[in-house]
VOKOLBA-683057 format. One record per atom (N, C-alpha, C): residue in one letter; x, y negated, z negated; atom name. Coordinates in nm, 2 decimals. Each point is the difference from the previous one (the first is absolute). Layout:
<sites>
nunu|east|north|up|fivex
a|X|Y|Z|CA
...
</sites>
This chain:
<sites>
nunu|east|north|up|fivex
x|0.08|0.12|0.00|N
x|-0.08|-0.12|0.00|CA
x|0.09|-0.13|0.00|C
x|0.11|0.01|-0.07|N
x|0.09|-0.12|-0.01|CA
x|0.04|-0.03|0.14|C
x|0.05|0.10|0.08|N
x|0.05|-0.03|0.13|CA
x|-0.11|-0.04|0.10|C
x|-0.12|0.06|-0.02|N
x|-0.11|-0.03|0.09|CA
x|-0.04|-0.15|-0.02|C
x|-0.02|-0.04|-0.12|N
x|-0.04|-0.14|-0.03|CA
x|0.11|-0.10|0.05|C
x|0.13|0.04|-0.03|N
x|0.11|-0.08|0.05|CA
x|0.00|-0.02|0.15|C
x|-0.02|0.11|0.07|N
x|-0.01|0.00|0.15|CA
x|-0.12|-0.09|0.05|C
x|-0.11|0.02|-0.07|N
x|-0.12|-0.09|0.03|CA
x|0.03|-0.14|-0.02|C
x|0.06|-0.04|-0.11|N
x|0.04|-0.13|-0.03|CA
x|0.09|-0.06|0.10|C
x|0.10|0.08|0.04|N
x|0.10|-0.04|0.10|CA
x|-0.07|-0.03|0.14|C
x|-0.10|0.09|0.03|N
x|-0.07|-0.02|0.13|CA
x|-0.08|-0.13|0.00|C
x|-0.07|-0.02|-0.11|N
x|-0.10|-0.11|0.00|CA
x|0.05|-0.13|-0.08|C
x|0.12|0.01|-0.05|N
x|0.05|-0.12|-0.08|CA
x|-0.08|-0.02|-0.13|C
x|-0.05|0.10|-0.05|N
x|-0.08|-0.01|-0.13|CA
x|0.10|0.04|-0.12|C
x|-0.05|-0.01|-0.12|N
x|0.08|0.03|-0.11|CA
x|-0.08|0.08|-0.11|C
x|-0.07|0.10|0.05|N
x|-0.08|0.08|-0.09|CA
x|0.09|0.10|-0.08|C
x|-0.04|0.02|-0.12|N
x|0.07|0.09|-0.09|CA
x|-0.08|0.13|0.00|C
x|0.06|0.10|-0.07|N
x|-0.07|0.13|-0.01|CA
x|-0.13|-0.03|-0.09|C
x|0.02|-0.08|-0.10|N
x|-0.11|-0.03|-0.09|CA
x|-0.11|-0.07|0.08|C
x|0.03|-0.09|0.09|N
x|-0.10|-0.07|0.08|CA
x|-0.07|0.10|0.09|C
x|0.07|0.09|0.06|N
x|-0.07|0.10|0.08|CA
x|-0.09|0.10|-0.08|C
x|0.05|0.03|-0.12|N
x|-0.09|0.08|-0.08|CA
x|-0.13|-0.07|-0.04|C
x|0.01|-0.13|-0.03|N
x|-0.12|-0.08|-0.02|CA
x|-0.09|-0.01|0.12|C
x|0.06|-0.02|0.12|N
x|-0.08|0.00|0.12|CA
x|-0.06|0.13|0.03|C
x|0.07|0.11|-0.03|N
x|-0.06|0.13|0.02|CA
x|-0.12|0.02|-0.09|C
x|0.01|-0.05|-0.13|N
x|-0.11|0.01|-0.09|CA
x|-0.12|-0.08|0.05|C
x|0.03|-0.12|0.05|N
x|-0.11|-0.08|0.06|CA
x|-0.07|0.07|0.12|C
x|0.09|0.07|0.08|N
x|-0.06|0.07|0.11|CA
x|-0.09|0.12|-0.04|C
x|0.04|0.06|-0.11|N
x|-0.09|0.11|-0.06|CA
x|-0.13|-0.05|-0.05|C
x|0.00|-0.13|-0.05|N
x|-0.12|-0.06|-0.06|CA
x|-0.07|-0.09|0.10|C
x|0.04|-0.01|0.12|N
x|-0.07|-0.09|0.09|CA
x|0.08|-0.02|0.13|C
x|0.08|-0.11|0.00|N
x|0.07|-0.03|0.12|CA
x|0.13|-0.08|-0.03|C
x|0.10|0.03|0.07|N
x|0.13|-0.08|-0.01|CA
x|0.05|-0.01|0.14|C
x|0.00|-0.12|0.05|N
x|0.06|-0.03|0.13|CA
x|0.15|0.03|0.00|C
x|0.07|-0.03|-0.11|N
x|0.14|0.03|-0.01|CA
x|0.03|0.15|0.01|C
x|-0.08|0.08|-0.08|N
x|0.03|0.14|0.01|CA
x|-0.04|0.06|0.14|C
x|-0.11|-0.05|0.05|N
x|-0.04|0.04|0.14|CA
x|0.11|-0.02|0.10|C
x|0.06|-0.12|-0.01|N
x|0.11|-0.03|0.09|CA
x|0.12|0.09|-0.02|C
x|0.03|0.02|-0.13|N
x|0.11|0.09|-0.03|CA
x|-0.02|0.14|0.05|C
x|-0.12|0.05|-0.03|N
x|-0.04|0.14|0.04|CA
x|0.01|0.01|0.15|C
x|-0.06|-0.09|0.07|N
x|0.00|0.01|0.15|CA
x|0.15|0.00|0.05|C
x|0.08|-0.09|-0.05|N
x|0.14|-0.01|0.04|CA
x|0.07|0.14|-0.03|C
x|-0.03|0.05|-0.13|N
x|0.07|0.12|-0.04|CA
x|-0.04|0.12|0.09|C
x|-0.12|0.01|0.04|N
x|-0.04|0.11|0.09|CA
x|0.06|-0.02|0.14|C
x|0.00|-0.12|0.05|N
x|0.05|-0.03|0.14|CA
x|0.15|0.00|0.01|C
x|0.07|-0.07|-0.10|N
x|0.14|-0.03|0.01|CA
x|0.08|0.04|-0.12|C
x|-0.06|0.02|-0.11|N
x|0.07|0.01|-0.13|CA
x|0.11|0.11|-0.01|C
x|-0.03|0.11|0.06|N
x|0.10|0.11|-0.01|CA
x|0.13|-0.04|0.07|C
x|-0.01|-0.05|0.12|N
x|0.12|-0.04|0.08|CA
x|0.07|-0.12|-0.07|C
x|-0.08|-0.10|-0.05|N
x|0.06|-0.11|-0.06|CA
x|0.07|0.03|-0.13|C
x|-0.06|0.09|-0.07|N
x|0.06|0.05|-0.13|CA
x|0.13|0.07|0.03|C
x|0.00|0.08|0.10|N
x|0.13|0.08|0.04|CA
x|0.10|-0.10|0.05|C
x|-0.03|-0.10|0.07|N
x|0.09|-0.10|0.05|CA
x|0.06|-0.08|-0.12|C
x|-0.08|-0.03|-0.09|N
x|0.05|-0.07|-0.12|CA
x|0.09|0.08|-0.08|C
x|-0.04|0.13|-0.03|N
x|0.09|0.09|-0.07|CA
x|0.14|0.01|0.07|C
x|0.00|0.02|0.13|N
x|0.13|0.01|0.07|CA
x|0.08|-0.12|0.00|C
x|-0.07|-0.12|0.01|N
x|0.08|-0.12|0.00|CA
x|0.06|-0.03|-0.14|C
x|-0.08|0.03|-0.11|N
x|0.06|-0.01|-0.13|CA
x|0.11|0.10|-0.03|C
x|-0.02|0.12|0.05|N
x|0.11|0.10|-0.02|CA
x|0.13|-0.04|0.07|C
x|-0.02|-0.06|0.12|N
x|0.12|-0.05|0.08|CA
x|0.07|-0.11|-0.08|C
x|-0.09|-0.09|-0.06|N
x|0.06|-0.11|-0.08|CA
x|0.07|0.05|-0.12|C
x|-0.03|0.12|-0.05|N
x|0.07|0.06|-0.11|CA
x|0.12|0.08|0.04|C
x|0.03|0.00|0.13|N
x|0.12|0.07|0.05|CA
x|-0.02|0.14|0.04|C
x|-0.12|0.05|0.02|N
x|-0.03|0.13|0.05|CA
x|-0.01|0.00|0.15|C
x|0.12|0.03|0.06|N
x|0.00|-0.01|0.15|CA
x|-0.07|0.11|0.07|C
x|-0.01|0.12|-0.07|N
x|-0.07|0.11|0.07|CA
x|-0.15|0.00|-0.02|C
x|-0.06|-0.11|-0.04|N
x|-0.14|-0.01|-0.03|CA
x|-0.09|0.04|0.11|C
x|0.04|-0.03|0.13|N
x|-0.09|0.04|0.11|CA
x|-0.02|0.15|0.01|C
x|0.09|0.08|-0.05|N
x|-0.02|0.14|0.00|CA
x|-0.07|0.05|-0.13|C
x|-0.03|-0.08|-0.09|N
x|-0.06|0.04|-0.13|CA
x|-0.15|-0.01|0.01|C
x|-0.07|0.09|-0.07|N
x|-0.14|0.00|-0.01|CA
x|-0.05|-0.11|-0.10|C
x|-0.12|-0.04|0.01|N
x|-0.05|-0.09|-0.10|CA
x|0.01|0.06|-0.14|C
x|-0.02|0.13|-0.01|N
x|0.01|0.06|-0.13|CA
x|0.14|-0.01|-0.06|C
x|0.10|0.02|0.09|N
x|0.14|-0.02|-0.04|CA
x|0.03|-0.14|-0.05|C
x|-0.05|-0.09|0.08|N
x|0.02|-0.15|-0.04|CA
x|-0.07|-0.03|-0.13|C
x|-0.12|0.05|-0.02|N
x|-0.07|-0.02|-0.13|CA
x|0.08|0.06|-0.11|C
x|0.06|0.12|0.02|N
x|0.08|0.06|-0.11|CA
x|0.12|-0.09|-0.03|C
x|0.06|-0.05|0.10|N
x|0.12|-0.09|-0.02|CA
x|-0.04|-0.12|-0.08|C
x|-0.11|-0.07|0.03|N
x|-0.04|-0.12|-0.07|CA
x|-0.05|0.04|-0.14|C
x|-0.06|0.12|-0.02|N
x|-0.05|0.04|-0.13|CA
x|0.12|0.04|-0.09|C
x|0.10|0.05|0.06|N
x|0.11|0.06|-0.08|CA
x|0.10|-0.10|-0.04|C
</sites>
């Protein structure tokens, strides 16, 4: 979720936090949230690719040159560890 929201913010120039998105999700469950609708639509259409691109760019910035050959799971493990 952290990388998804960061990729969304990067795409649209917004500054939503994880807490913001959780609040918007709660609003969506109880009615309607234009913010969450926009995020969800983006996530379905572009989110996976944008998140992967962000992961790889951050990994390269950290000096992992072989990142293009790494899976998203491997990159997540690197950042988690």
